[in-house]
C-alpha positions as CSV (number, residue, x, y, z in Angstrom):
1,X,-6.2,-3.3,-56.5
2,X,-3.7,-6.1,-55.9
3,X,-5.9,-9.2,-56.5
4,X,-3.3,-11.6,-55.2
5,X,-3.0,-9.8,-51.8
6,X,-6.7,-8.9,-51.4
7,X,-8.4,-12.0,-52.8
8,X,-6.1,-15.0,-53.5
9,X,-4.2,-14.9,-50.2
10,X,-7.2,-14.5,-47.9
11,X,-8.9,-17.4,-49.7
12,X,-5.9,-19.7,-49.3
13,X,-5.6,-18.7,-45.6
14,X,-9.3,-19.5,-45.0
15,X,-8.9,-22.9,-46.7
16,X,-5.8,-23.8,-44.6
17,X,-7.4,-22.5,-41.4
18,X,-4.8,-19.9,-40.8
19,X,-5.6,-17.1,-38.4
20,X,-4.0,-13.7,-37.7
21,X,-2.1,-13.8,-34.3
22,X,-2.1,-10.6,-32.2
23,X,1.4,-9.1,-31.9
24,X,1.1,-8.7,-28.1
25,X,-0.1,-12.3,-27.5
26,X,3.1,-13.0,-25.5
27,X,5.0,-10.4,-23.4
28,X,8.7,-10.7,-22.5
29,X,9.8,-10.1,-18.9
30,X,12.5,-7.3,-19.0
31,X,14.5,-8.9,-16.2
32,X,14.5,-12.6,-17.0
33,X,13.4,-12.8,-20.6
34,X,10.6,-15.1,-19.7
35,X,7.6,-15.1,-22.1
36,X,4.2,-14.6,-20.4
37,X,0.8,-15.0,-22.0
38,X,-0.8,-11.6,-22.0
39,X,-4.1,-12.9,-20.4
40,X,-2.1,-14.4,-17.5
41,X,-0.2,-11.1,-17.1
42,X,-3.5,-9.2,-17.1
43,X,-5.1,-11.5,-14.5
44,X,-2.0,-11.0,-12.3
45,X,-2.3,-7.2,-12.4
46,X,0.5,-6.8,-15.0
47,X,3.0,-8.4,-12.6
48,X,5.3,-11.1,-14.0
49,X,4.3,-14.2,-11.9
50,X,7.8,-15.8,-11.7
51,X,10.0,-12.7,-11.3
52,X,7.6,-10.3,-9.7
53,X,8.6,-7.6,-12.2
54,X,5.9,-4.8,-12.2
55,X,5.0,-4.0,-15.8
56,X,3.2,-0.7,-16.7
57,X,-0.5,-1.0,-15.8
58,X,-3.2,0.7,-18.0
59,X,-4.7,3.7,-16.2
60,X,-8.3,2.5,-16.4
61,X,-7.4,-1.0,-15.2
62,X,-5.7,0.6,-12.2
63,X,-8.8,2.5,-11.2
64,X,-10.9,-0.6,-11.6
65,X,-8.5,-2.6,-9.5
66,X,-8.3,0.1,-6.8
67,X,-12.0,0.8,-6.1
68,X,-14.4,-1.5,-4.4
69,X,-16.0,-3.9,-6.9
70,X,-14.3,-1.9,-9.7
71,X,-17.0,0.8,-9.5
72,X,-16.2,4.5,-9.7
73,X,-17.4,7.8,-11.2
74,X,-15.1,8.9,-14.0
75,X,-14.3,12.6,-13.9
76,X,-14.8,14.4,-17.2
77,X,-11.8,15.5,-19.2
78,X,-11.7,19.4,-19.3
79,X,-11.8,21.1,-22.7
80,X,-8.6,23.0,-23.5
81,X,-6.7,24.4,-26.5
82,X,-5.3,21.4,-28.5
83,X,-2.3,22.9,-30.2
84,X,-1.7,26.4,-28.9
85,X,1.9,26.7,-30.3
86,X,1.1,25.0,-33.6
87,X,4.1,22.7,-32.9
88,X,5.7,20.4,-35.4
89,X,8.8,18.4,-35.3
90,X,9.1,15.2,-37.4
91,X,5.3,15.1,-37.1
92,X,2.5,17.5,-36.3
93,X,1.5,17.7,-32.6
94,X,-2.2,17.3,-33.6
95,X,-1.3,14.0,-35.4
96,X,0.6,12.7,-32.3
97,X,-2.5,13.5,-30.2
98,X,-4.8,11.7,-32.7
99,X,-2.6,8.6,-32.7
100,X,-2.3,8.5,-28.9
101,X,-6.1,8.8,-28.6
102,X,-6.6,5.9,-31.0
103,X,-4.0,3.8,-29.2
104,X,-5.3,4.4,-25.6
105,X,-9.0,5.4,-26.2
106,X,-8.4,8.4,-24.0
107,X,-8.5,12.2,-24.5
108,X,-5.2,12.8,-22.7
109,X,-2.8,11.2,-20.3
110,X,-4.8,11.8,-17.1
111,X,-7.7,9.5,-15.9
112,X,-9.4,10.4,-12.6
113,X,-12.3,8.9,-10.7
114,X,-14.3,9.1,-7.4
115,X,-15.1,5.9,-5.6
116,X,-14.6,3.9,-2.4
117,X,-11.7,1.8,-1.2
118,X,-12.9,-0.5,1.6
119,X,-15.7,1.9,2.3
120,X,-13.5,5.0,2.4
121,X,-14.4,7.6,-0.3
122,X,-11.4,9.1,-2.2
123,X,-10.4,10.6,-5.5
124,X,-7.8,8.8,-7.6
125,X,-5.7,10.3,-10.4
126,X,-3.7,8.1,-12.7
127,X,-1.2,8.8,-15.5
128,X,-1.6,6.7,-18.7
129,X,2.1,6.3,-19.8
130,X,1.0,5.0,-23.2
131,X,-0.4,8.4,-24.0
132,X,2.8,10.3,-25.1
133,X,4.8,8.9,-22.2
134,X,2.4,10.2,-19.6
135,X,3.7,13.7,-20.3
136,X,2.2,16.7,-18.5
137,X,0.5,19.3,-20.8
138,X,-2.4,21.8,-20.5
139,X,-5.1,19.1,-20.6
140,X,-3.4,16.9,-18.0
141,X,-2.7,19.9,-15.7
142,X,-6.3,21.1,-15.9
143,X,-7.6,17.5,-15.2
144,X,-5.4,17.2,-12.1
145,X,-6.5,20.6,-10.8
146,X,-10.2,19.7,-11.3
147,X,-9.6,16.4,-9.5
148,X,-8.1,18.2,-6.5
149,X,-11.1,20.6,-6.5
150,X,-13.5,17.6,-6.5
151,X,-11.7,16.0,-3.6
152,X,-12.0,19.3,-1.6
153,X,-15.7,19.5,-2.5
154,X,-16.3,15.9,-1.5
155,X,-14.1,16.4,1.7
156,X,-12.1,13.2,0.9
157,X,-8.5,12.2,0.3
158,X,-6.8,12.2,-3.0
159,X,-4.4,9.5,-4.3
160,X,-2.0,10.2,-7.2
161,X,-0.5,7.4,-9.4
162,X,2.2,9.2,-11.5
163,X,3.8,7.5,-14.5
164,X,5.4,10.2,-16.6
165,X,8.5,11.3,-18.6
166,X,7.8,14.9,-17.4
167,X,6.5,18.0,-19.1
168,X,5.2,17.9,-22.7
169,X,7.8,19.6,-25.0
170,X,5.2,20.3,-27.7
171,X,3.5,22.8,-25.4
172,X,6.6,24.6,-24.2
173,X,6.2,27.1,-21.4
174,X,2.5,26.3,-21.2
175,X,3.3,22.8,-20.1
176,X,5.8,24.1,-17.5
177,X,3.2,26.4,-16.1
178,X,1.2,23.3,-15.0
179,X,3.9,22.5,-12.4
180,X,3.0,25.6,-10.2
181,X,-0.7,25.1,-10.9
182,X,-0.7,21.6,-9.6
183,X,1.5,22.5,-6.7
184,X,-1.1,25.1,-5.6
185,X,-3.8,22.5,-6.0
186,X,-1.9,20.2,-3.5
187,X,-1.7,23.1,-1.0
188,X,-5.4,23.7,-1.4
189,X,-6.2,20.1,-0.5
190,X,-3.9,20.2,2.5
191,X,-5.4,23.5,3.7
192,X,-8.8,21.7,3.5
193,X,-7.4,19.1,6.0
194,X,-7.5,16.2,3.6
195,X,-4.7,13.6,3.1
196,X,-2.7,13.5,-0.2
197,X,-0.9,10.2,-0.9
198,X,1.3,9.5,-3.9
199,X,1.9,6.0,-5.3
200,X,5.0,6.2,-7.4
201,X,5.0,3.9,-10.4
202,X,7.5,3.2,-13.1
203,X,8.7,5.6,-14.4
204,X,8.1,8.9,-12.5
205,X,10.6,11.4,-13.9
206,X,11.2,15.0,-14.9
207,X,8.9,17.9,-14.0
208,X,6.3,15.6,-12.6
209,X,8.8,14.4,-9.9
210,X,9.8,18.0,-9.3
211,X,6.2,19.0,-8.5
212,X,3.1,17.2,-7.3
213,X,4.7,13.7,-7.3
214,X,7.0,14.4,-4.3
215,X,4.6,16.6,-2.3
216,X,2.5,13.9,-0.7
217,X,1.8,13.4,3.0
218,X,2.9,9.8,2.4
219,X,5.0,8.4,-0.5
220,X,4.4,4.8,-1.5
221,X,6.4,3.2,-4.4
222,X,6.0,0.0,-6.4
223,X,9.0,-2.3,-6.4
224,X,11.7,-1.5,-9.0
225,X,10.1,1.8,-10.1
226,X,12.4,4.4,-11.6
227,X,11.9,7.7,-9.7
228,X,14.1,10.7,-10.6
229,X,14.3,14.2,-12.1
230,X,17.2,13.7,-14.5
231,X,18.1,10.3,-15.9
232,X,21.0,8.2,-14.7
233,X,22.9,8.5,-18.0
234,X,22.5,12.3,-18.0
235,X,23.9,12.5,-14.4
236,X,26.8,10.3,-15.2
237,X,27.7,12.3,-18.3
238,X,27.5,15.5,-16.2
239,X,29.5,14.5,-13.2
240,X,31.7,12.0,-15.1
241,X,31.3,9.4,-12.4
242,X,29.7,6.0,-12.2
243,X,26.5,6.0,-10.1
244,X,25.7,3.2,-7.6
245,X,23.9,0.0,-8.6
246,X,20.1,0.4,-8.4
247,X,20.4,4.2,-8.3
248,X,17.0,6.0,-8.6
249,X,15.0,2.9,-8.0
250,X,12.2,2.8,-5.4
251,X,14.3,0.6,-3.1
252,X,17.3,2.9,-3.3
253,X,15.1,5.9,-2.4
254,X,13.5,4.0,0.5
255,X,16.9,3.3,1.9
256,X,17.8,7.0,1.6
257,X,14.6,8.4,3.1
258,X,12.9,9.7,-0.1
259,X,10.1,7.1,-0.1
260,X,8.1,5.9,3.0
261,X,7.0,2.5,1.8
262,X,7.7,0.1,-1.1
263,X,4.5,-2.0,-1.6
264,X,3.7,-4.7,-4.1
265,X,0.9,-3.8,-6.5
266,X,-1.4,-6.5,-5.1
267,X,-1.2,-4.9,-1.6
268,X,-1.7,-1.3,-2.6
269,X,-5.6,-1.1,-2.1
270,X,-5.2,-2.6,1.4
271,X,-2.3,-0.3,2.3
272,X,-4.2,2.8,1.1
273,X,-7.3,1.9,3.0
274,X,-5.3,1.3,6.2
275,X,-3.2,4.4,6.2
276,X,-6.0,6.7,5.1
277,X,-8.3,5.5,7.8
278,X,-5.6,6.2,10.3
279,X,-4.9,9.7,8.8
280,X,-8.6,10.5,8.8
281,X,-9.1,9.1,12.3
282,X,-11.6,6.5,11.2
283,X,-12.0,2.9,12.5
284,X,-9.5,0.6,10.8
285,X,-11.0,-2.7,12.0
286,X,-11.3,-5.6,9.6
287,X,-8.5,-4.3,7.4
288,X,-5.7,-6.8,6.5
289,X,-2.2,-5.5,7.1
290,X,-0.3,-5.9,3.8
291,X,3.2,-7.3,3.5
292,X,5.2,-4.3,2.5
293,X,8.6,-4.6,1.1
294,X,11.0,-4.2,4.1
295,X,13.6,-1.5,4.2
296,X,17.1,-2.8,3.4
297,X,19.2,-3.5,6.5
298,X,22.1,-1.1,7.0
299,X,25.5,-2.5,6.5
300,X,27.5,-3.1,9.6
301,X,30.5,-0.9,10.0
302,X,33.9,-2.6,9.9
């Protein structure tokens, strides 16, 4: 026992009135370098007030913000094999899972819930990026499939909020098999006549982009989100050419027809309510039309 560290220092700190300060008390804006108090950022839905930069939003907070009065039924996490390949790199896969669960207070990367948005029932599925980069594994794939089955049972739309680095390497081919499984789930929902909307958040990459993230009836993206299969640096090294400025951002994809709308986070619930009531042929009265980010104007030819 180190008596100086464990006894003397705490006594001195208490006498001087010193308190431990949380590490994340202030958060730096990636664009401007501005320091924002974390409570102010949380109250503004994790959007930097001055620059408008959209930070990553916790999955459970997104569900609370989306549904009316923040009330929804959380869907249970399916039980699956935890480490089927007994994988280990610099660290055991089971240890990585344990650390991520402690960090996020979640069983895996997918959080899903059933609730109402402006009176319209829907199922929402959200990736938690802080859980191993939102990677898609067996547990995540099973949770997504169960969410689609619930939407079919409830005869309601499903909204997906991907935020992922792609398939989970620690599960190998078993992770890749979740791509066709989730694609089949999307087809089942469409055959049932229910809308499927994807809200692309930062980042949406890899196998997730190559499967259910780009199969929506409507694709909405948050401003500045990175949306791609392979990263910009990988592409530049492969083709040995410099890519355009803003390549793979939501605004670039909107200009080139890969995204239907770019909508600010504060306006997403209103946007979803409006378009879903149109798609399901329900009355859309008393719904505020949000201010979507306009599509960039085409350059005039010389």
